[in-house]
N, C-alpha and C positions, 0 to 999 in steps of 0.2 A: 504494500500500500504506500503510495507516494505521499510526500509532505503536503502537496496541494489538496489531495483527497482527504487527508486527516483534517486539514484546516477547514475544508468545506463541510465535513461532518460536524466539526466543532461549532461552526457558525449556525448550521441547521439546528443543532441542539439548543443553541442560544436563542434562536428565533422561535423555539417552542415554549420558552418560559412564559411569555405573556399570554399566548393562547391557552396554555394549561391553567394559568391563573384565572383567565376569563371563564373557563369551564367550571373550575372549582367555585369561584365566586358566584357564578350564575346558578349553579345547583343549590348553593346555600340560599341565594335570594329566592329561587323558585319555591323552596320549602319553608320560607319564612311565613309564619301564619298558618292557619288551618286549611287554606285553599284559596283559589282565585275569587270565588264568590264571597269570601269573608274579607278579603283585602281590597276589593273593588272590581265591579263587573264591567266598567266602562273603560275601553271599548272592546275588551277581549271577547265577551259573550256575543255582542252583535257580529263581530268578525267570524267567530266560530260558526254561528248560525248561517251567515251568508256563504261561508265556505261549504257548509252542508248543502245549501241550495245547489252549488256547482257539483258537489260530489254526488248528489242525487240525480244529476243529468238535467238540471233546470238552469238555463242561461238567464237567471234572474237574480238581481241583488237589490237590496233596499237602501244601501248606503251609496250615495252618488256624489257627495260633496268632495271627498278627499282625493281621488276616488278609493284608493286602497285595494284595487282589484288584483295586482300581482301577488299580494299577500294572501288573498282569498284563493287564487290558483294553487299556491303552495299548500294552504290549509286543506283544500279539497283533495289534493294528492295524499297528504298525510292521513286524512280521514279514510280514504279508500284503502290505502295500504294497511293501516292499523285494523280496519274492519275485516279485511281479507284474511289476515293472519291470526286475528284474535277472536273473531265472532263469525258464526255461520248460522246460528239458530234464529236470529231476528234481523230485521232490515237495518240498513245503515242509519236511517232516520230515527228509528226507535232506539238504537244503540247510543247515538249521540245525545238524544234527549234524556236517556236514563243514566248515562255516564259521561256527562260533559267535562267534568274535571279530569278524567283519565285522558280524554282527547286533548285538553289544553296542556296537560303536563307533557304529552308526547310532542305537541307543537313547540313547547318551550325547550325541551331537550334538543329538538331538531334545529331550532334557531340558534341556540347556544353553540351547538357543534358546527353549524354553518359559519357563525361568526369566528370561531377559533380557527377553522380551516382557512377562511379568507385572510385573517390576520397573518397566519403563517405563510401563505402563498404570497401575500403582499410583501413581507419582509424578504422572502427569498427572491422575488422579482426585483425589488429595489437594489438589493445587494449585488445581484447579477448584472444590473445595468450601471450601478454607480461604484461598486467596490467599496462602499463605505458602510461599515457595520452600524455605526452610530445613527446614521440617517435611516437605515433599514429598521432599526429598533424604534426610533422616534416616530416613524410613520405607522407604527402599530398602536399608537395611543388614542385614536379617536373614541373608542368605547369608554374611556374614563376621563374625557375632557370635562364633563359635568358629573356630579355625584350620582345622578339618576340615569345616566345613559346606559349603563349595563343592565339596569332593570328594564328599561324600554327595549333593549336589544333581545331580551329573552321572552317578551310577551307577544301574543298574537295581535299585533297592531302595526300600522304602517311604519312607525318609527324604527321598528326592528330592521325592516328592509332598507330604510334610509341609512342607518348606521353601517350596515353590512356593505352596501353599494359604495357609499362615500369613502369608506376605509380604503378600498382598492382604487376607486376613481381618482381621489385626491392624490394618492401616491403615484398613480400613472401619469397624471398631468405634471406633477413635480418632476418626474423623471424625463418626460418629453421636453421640458424646458431646461432643467439644470443637469441632466444626465450627460452621458458621453455624446459627442458630436454626431455619431452615426444614428443615434436614437432621436435626434431633434426633428427629423423630417416626418411630415404627416403623410404616410402612404394610405391607400384605400382601406387596408385592413385596420389601421389605427382609427381612422375616421368612423368605420362601421362599428367597431367596438365601443367607442365613446357615444355614438348615436344610440346604440342599443341600451347601454347603461343609463344614459340620460333619459331615454324614453321610459324605461322602467321606473327610474327615480321620480319623474314627474307624475307618472300614473300612480305611484305609491302615495304621493301627497302633492297636490297641485301647487302648494306653496313653495316647493323646491324649484319652480320654473325659473326664477331669476338667475340661477347658476348656469343656465344655458348660455348666458352672455360670455362666460369664460371661453367656451369653445368657439363662439363666433368671433371673438377677438383673437384667439390663437391661430385659427385657420386663415391662411392667406389665399386669396383667389376665389372667384365666384364659383368655380367648378367644385372645389372642396366644400364650400358652404352649402351648395345645392345637394351634394351627396349626403352630407351630415344631416341636413334638414329632412331629406327624404327618408333616411333610416330612422331618424328621431320620430317623424310623423307616423311611419308605418308601425314602429314598435309601440308607440303610445296608443294608436288605434287598436292594435291587436291586444294590448294589455287591458283595454277598457271595453272589450266587446260586450260584456254583460250589461253595461250601462248605456250603450249606444241608443237603444230604443227610448231612453229617457234623457236624451241630450238637451231637450228644451229645459227640463228641470235643472240640469247642471248649469246651463247657460244663465238661467235666471238667478241661480245661487251665486254665480260669479259676478254678475252685474250688481246684485244687491250687496255683495261683499265690497265692491268698489264704491257704490253710491252712498251706502249707509255707514253710520258709526255703530258702536255697540258690539256686543258679543256676536260673532259670526255675521255681522252686517244686518242685525235685526233692529237696530236703533233708528235714530232720526235720519231722514234722508239728507245727509250732507257727507262730504268725504271723510271728515274726522271732527272729533270734539277736541279742541286744543288742550283743555285742562286734562282730559283723560289721556290724550296722546302723550303729553310730556310726563305725566305720572307713570305711564307704562314704560317710557324710555328710561326713567330712573330705575324702575324695577328690573328691567332687562340688564342695565349696566351693573347693578349691584347684586343680582341673583347669581351670576356666574362671572367671577373676576377673570377667569381664564379666557373667556370670550372677549371681555373688555380689553385685556392685555393684548390679545392678538389683533383686535380691531385697531387699537392705537398704533401697534407696530406696522400694520398695513398702511395706515394713514401716513405715518412717518416715511415709510418706504416710498409710497406714491409721491409724497411731497419732494423727496430727494430726486426721484426720477424726473419729475416735471422740471425741477431746478437744473438738472444736468442736461435735459433736452433744450431748455431755454439757452443755456450756455454752450450748446452744440457739442457737448462732451459725450453725448449718448444719443443713439437713434431710438425710435420707438420699436425696439426689438421684442423678441418673445418673452423676455423677463418682464419688460414693461407691460406687455399685453396681459400676462398672467396676473401681475399685481393689480392692474386696472380692473380686470374681470372679477377678481376676488373682492376687491374693495366695493365695486358697484353692486355685486351680488349681495354682500353683507348689508349695504345701505338699503337696498330695495326690500330685502327680506325684513330687516328691522323696522322699516316704515310700515309694512303691512301688518306685522305682528303688533307693533305699538298702536296701530290704528284701531285694533279690535280687542286684543287680549295680551296678557303678559306672562304666559307660562311656556310650556315645552315646545312651542312651534319654532323655536330657534335651533332645533336639533341639527338641521342640515348644515347651518353655519358652524355650529359647535364641532361637528364631525370633520369639517374642512379645516379646523383650527390648526392642528399640527403641521399640515402641509403649508398653510398660509403663514405660520410663524417662521418655518424654515426658509420660505421664499423671501419673507420680509428681512430676516437677518442677513441673508445673502446679499441683498441690495444695500442694507445699512452698512455692512462690513466694508463693502467696496467704496463707500463714501467717507470712511474715517481714515485719515492719513496714517495713524499709528498701526492700523491693521494690515498695512502693506507687508510688514515683516512677520506679523503673527495673525495671518488671515483666518485661521480656524478658531482662535481663542474665544471670540465673541459668540460664535455659534455654539461651542461646547458649554460655555458658561450659561448661555440662555437656555439651552436644552436641558442641562442638569437642573437648573433652577425651576424650569417649567415642570419637569417630572416630579421634583420634590413638592412643588405647589399642588399638583394634581393628587399626589398620594395623601397629602394633608387634607385636601378637600374630600377625598374619598373616605378617609377615616372619620372625619367630622360628619359628613353627609349621611352616612349609613349608621353611624354610632355603633359600629360593629354588631349589627343585627339585633338591636333591641326588639324583642318579639312581643309587642303588646297584643297582637292579634291572636297569639297562642291561647290566651284565656278564653277565646270563643269556642275552642274545642270542648271545654267543660260545659258551655251552654248547649252545644250541639248534643253532647252526651246526655244532658238532662232532658232535653226535648225528646230524644229517642226513647226515654223511659215512660213517656206519656201515652204510648200506644197510638192508635189510629184516630184519635178524636180530631175534629176539624181544627185547623190552626189559621188564625188571622194574623198577618204580619203588617206592621206599620214601620216601614224602613225605606231607605232610599238606595244609596249606591253600594251598600254592603250589609250583610246580616249573617246570622247563624243558620239561616234557611237557604237551601239551594234554589228553591222555586222562584224567588224574585229575580235572580240572575237569568234564569232560563226565560222567564217572562220578558225581561228587558231585552234579551237577545232576539226573541221572536218578534218583538215590536218592530225591529229594523230589517225584517226579511222581505219587505215588499209584498208581492202577490202570494207568497208562500205562507203568510201569517195564518190564514184560515186552517190549512192542513196541519200546521204545527200546533196551533192552539187546540184543535180537535183531538189530536193525539195526546197532548199534554194533559188534557182533562181526564183521559183514561188512565194515564200513568201516575198522575198526582191528583186524585179525586178529592182530597181533603184539604187543599190549600186555597186560601182566599187572601185578598189584600184589600185594605181599607184606606180611603182617602178622607182624612178628618175634615179638610176644608170644604168638601161637598157632601159629607156624610154618605159617600158612595161605597158600596161593598161589591167586590167583583170576584168571580170565579174564572180566572184567566181572562178571556175577552168578554165574558158574559156578566152583565150587572145582575146582582142578586138582591132580593129584598131581605133586609135584616130579619124581619119577622118570620119569614119562611125558614131561615137558617135556625132560628131559635125553636121553631116548632119541630124540626127534625132531629135536634140534638139536645141532650140533657147537660152536656159539658162542652165548652169551647175554649181552646187555648188562644191567648192573645199575646203577641210578641212585640216589644218596642225596642228600638235602639236609637240613641242620640235624641231622646225626648225628655223634657223636664217633667217633674211630678205633676204640675198643673196641666200640661198637655196630655199626659197619660190619663189623668182623671177625666178630663173633658171628653176624650175619645171613648173611654169606657162607659161613661154616663150616657153618651149618645147610643152606644151599642145595646145598652140594657134598658133603654127607656122607649116607650111607644110614642107615636106621633101626638097622642093626647097627654103626654108627660106622665103616663102610668109606669110604675116600676115593674119590669118584666123579668128581671134576673138580677143576681148579685155577683160580685166579683171579689177575688182576693189574690194577693201576690204570692207566688210560689217559688220564685227564683229571681236572683239579681246578680249582675256582674258589674261591679263598680269600675273596673278597669276600662271597659268598653261601653259603659252606660247602657247595659242591657237589662230589661225587666221582662218577666214572664208572669202573666196572670191567668187564672182560670175563671171563666164565667159559669156560674151554676144557674141553670134554667129551672124555674118553677112552673110546670105545665098549667097549674091552676090559675096562674096570673096571666096566661096568654089569652088574648081575645079569640073568639071563634072565627073561623074562616068565613069571610063575607062572600056572598053570591055576587058574581059580576053584575053591575048595573046595566052595562051595555055589552052585548056580544054580537060581533059582526063577522060572519063567515062567508066565504065564497070559494067554490071550486072552479071559477072562471069558465063555467059551461054555458051560462045564460047571459045573452047580451040584452041590454036595455032596449026600449022602443027606438031610441036613437042608437045607431051602430057604434057610437064612440064610447060606450060604457059597458062595464060588466055589472050584473046585478048581484047583490048579496043573496044568501040562501032564503031569507025571508022576504026578499023583494023590496026592502025599505031603502037600502043604500046603493048608490051608484059609484063604482070605481071608474075613473076616467081612463082614457086612452084605449078604449075597446077596439079601435082600428088596428092595434098591434097584436090582435089575436093570432095564435099560431096553432096548427094542427099536426105538426110533425113530431114534436116532443111534448110530453105531458106526464104529470105525476099520477093523476087520476082522471077518469073521464076520457075526453079526446081533444082537449084544448088547453092552452096556457097563454101567457103573454111573453112576447119576445122583445128584449131590449138589446140595442147594439150601439155602435159609436154614433150613428145618425139619430137614434131615438133613445137617449140615455135615461129618460124619466117615464114612469108609468104608475098606474093604479092610484092616482091622486084621489084623496078622500079627506073630508073634514068631519069631525064628530065632536060631541059635547064632552067637556071635562070641567072639573072644579078643582081648586087647590087641594092637595092631599091625595088625589086619586092615584091608583096604581094602574099603569097602562102596560099591557103585554101584547106584543105583535109577533106572530110567527108566520113563515111562508117557506115553501119548498123551492129550492133553486138548483138549476143544473147549468154549470158554466165551467168550461175547461180551464179557464184562467182563475177560477174561484173568486171572481170579482162580482160585486153587486151587493148593495146594502139597503137595509130598512132605515128610513129617515122619519123622525118625529120632530116637529118644529112648530113654533109659534109663527103667526103671520110676519111678525118682526123677528127674524131668526136670531138677531143679536140678543133677544130677551130669553129665548129658550131654543136649544137645538141639540138633538141627540141622534147619532147614527151608529148602527151596529150590523155586523155580518157574522156574529158569533154562531158557530155551527153547534147544534145540539143533537142532531140525529143524521144518519146517513143510510141509504139503501144500496142494494147491489147494482142498481141501474145508473148510478152516478148522481142521483138526486140527494141534496143535503138540506135539512131544515135549518134555517137561520132564525134567530130570535132577537128581539129588542125589548128590554124592560126599562121603564122609567117611572119615577114618582113625580107628579106634577108639583112644582114648588109652591110654597105657601104664598109667595108674592106673584104668582102667575097672572099676567095682566089681561088675558083674553078668555073668552068663553068657549072657543073652539081650538082644537089641535089638528094640525095638518099631518097627514100620513102620505108618503109616496116612496117609490123605489128609485134608486139611483145606481146606474151602471156606468163606470168610468173607463171600462176596458176598450180594446180595439176589436174584439171578436164578437161573441154573442152570449147572452144569458137568458135562460128560460125560467119563468116563475109560475108557481101554481099553488093552489090550496092555501089561501090566506085566512088567518084567524086573528081578530082583534078583540081583546077583552078590557073593560074598564071596571075596576073594583074600587069601592069607596075605601078611603084610608082613615077616615075619622068617624 
């Protein structure tokens, strides 16, 4: 074995140190706390469920803004592979809904391994092109520029792809500019590689788009820019295929992001709020000093370049173009982040930081007279100081894994001892219950929501969530009347997290009190976790205190078989009510009899009807629907929809012919301003939906 071979093996072993550290650190991070649903379900559960869409063969996603589709492609592959090797008795959809945490852990291990592999290959590539071990090691640092980057890099979220891609891309660009002379030329292969990487990067998170300026500045000549643009465009379009049918929604989101202020562009229609903008700038500058240091170094380097160009001591060469591109990208990204929010959307710039710092130091060194004799001193001092700073930040930022979420395991264990009694959760982004995270993920799955909610009801039949602000109780996507739940169960568990004692009392009193303020049940606390502010109560129901079930005051049914004297209406079974849009009658598909109503993109509304209601009434509407896209909802609204509006397509039953019964339940508010309630169907899809057998009941609530 030659000396050069031994040296090569030694450096390869050296290049493994940081990747191994990243793997070990990531595994420890992954297992901090009791699970992803305990530490925070946003956005890992929505991305898991959208990856399930793709894994199930549906080119449909509900998340369009980021877009994040490359990550969903990877998630779909992981889901399919894991399901193939680990499960064969149930469908992939059932398996993910029943074991989402197992799939998230598999995704996390995969992302951590991918990050480690890319970091190793990056160092190996840089060393081969530059012969400098220090630079090769330094360009492995992107995952720890900010204390939380490693955590982002191992979660199923777009930031993981950003960190992985930028780790290699930033090193590649540095080598193309500062590497050996033979590597400085941009051949077609290099252009295609950068176009693909940049296309995937922007598709992962659209806010990374400013960094495309670096390539447009580095590439000389129209032909090279055209090739790069073509590859970038094709890669981007292929990466976002699932959201192409919703391009209008994405376009509107982007325009709103530009025109409005506030979080995600939902504020006032102005470009920015000055006070909010400058407040966010300060937060960005102070949140991660590593980024601030790099930005200042870039600014100084750019200033020196401009000064040298003015004095005609330097041309606008590739080094100047790289510094200019990095500085402009940092500024534009910072502008958009400060315009709307002040947290982790700086990740792309943070990941570019090591390459940007090395590039800046190279320029600054050339401009200092005393560095002529000691050219590398400034670089080594800066690099070592930067690494020490990052290590300190990492130590402080993570606090060496203080595991406050671990206490939630005890809560979970206690809940498991309560058997199968119904459980109501009052929680937001994390809890000791798995179901809220599954619900949160399903909400963002677009047209697949109905199928997933229907299956979730079967797998988790005893879970409910409560909205104290509206006094609304829901069983997945279906609103449930509290009184009905009390009638069916003698005991009900209620779980709180991050609520004050007064808030807990207010919610429990509402759950245990009738509309006429009669006490229907009592409650008592059975568990508390002071570390995470968790409380568990049991509601004890006294059947003798429950009011008798009321007979519906109004019952309107129609099998849509009988048309009114005018052909534009369907008659109710008793001939009293007329459902409008009878001209949309269809005889090809039907749930009963031989007719139904057909809605499509040209006729999205149907079965319009008005009926009497009074405040406190309970209204329940059901209808059978057959739609391949599972779109089509029941709408109940006041004449002034801003005063009252409710829409639901909650699936309650299904048959073997593809028909599904959907249902909408509402309680008429005490301040309802009108005497009539409007009912109609709404179909927002592009295909067709058939509806049949409608039933409306109005039951007194007081």
